[in-house]
N, C-alpha and C positions, 0 to 999 in steps of 0.2 A: 693427683693431688691429695696431698696429707692433710688431715684435720686434726687440730689439736685435741686431745683428750682433756676433758675436764671430770672433776668428780664433784658431785654436787651433795652435799651433808643435809640430811633431813631438819637437823637442829642445830643452832648456834652453839659452838662450844665457848666455853669460859675456861680461862687459865686459872689454875686453883696450886694450892700448896698445902694440903693438909693429911695428916695422917690417918690411915685406918688399917683393916685387917681383911685379907682375902681368903677365903676357904674353899677348897674343891677337893675332888676324890684324891687328887695327888699330894694333898698336903694343906698347910696354912703359912700363911706369911704376911708380916707387917709390911708396910709399904706408904708410899705418897701417892695420893690421888692428884695427877698432873693436869688433866682437865676434866670437865663435866659438861653434860648436856642432858637435856630433858631424857634423851634416849640410849646416853651412854656415859662411860668412863673410861679414861687413859689410867691406869695405875702402874705405878713403878714399883716392882717388889724389891724387897731388901733380900729375900732367898728364893731360890727356884723352887716351884711346887708342882713341876711337870704339868702345867695347865694346856692343854689341847683345845684345839678350834672344836666349837660345839659342846664342850663340857659345861654343866651348871656350876656355878659358882654363888657364894653369899659374901656380901660385904657389909662390914661393920665400922661405923665411924660416928664419933661424938656429933659431928656436924648434920649428919642426915639419918643416923638410925640404923636399921637393918635393911639392906635391899638384896635382891637377887636377880641374877641374868644369866646369860651365855658368854663364852669366850669367843669373840669375832676374830680375833687376831693375836698373835704373839710374836714379840720381836726382842730376842735379847732378854732383858730384865724388865720389859714392859709388855703389858698385857691390854688388850681392849674388849671391853665388856658391854654387851647390849643389854640394855635392862628390860627387865619383864615390864610388859605395858600392863598397868594397872591403875586404878584412881589413887590407890595408898601411895605407890612410887611417884605418880605425878605430884601429890600433895606433899611427900618429903623432900622432891627435888624444889619445888617451889617455895617450900619453907627456908630451904637452904639459901636461895637465890634473896629471898626477903630479908634475912636475919644475919647471912654470914658474908655476903658479898660485898 
């Protein structure tokens, strides 16, 4: 008997559409933050930066300032970034949800 596979996310995602910039070892690109949660970001790149799974990245945006994380996945022009867990990151994301949502 086959069981359906489900993926449970740690944090609820919120659909967003604001610009930012991602920088990693491979380069830098502006793009759009497609969704955001307390633990991660889906970022749509304007230009390919050769981001690879496990690579460290930094993200800049007017909405939440400077954040850092690790590339969790990449598919075409989109990358998933797992944010570093710190009280500073949590405060910045909380601030976004409070003032910009």
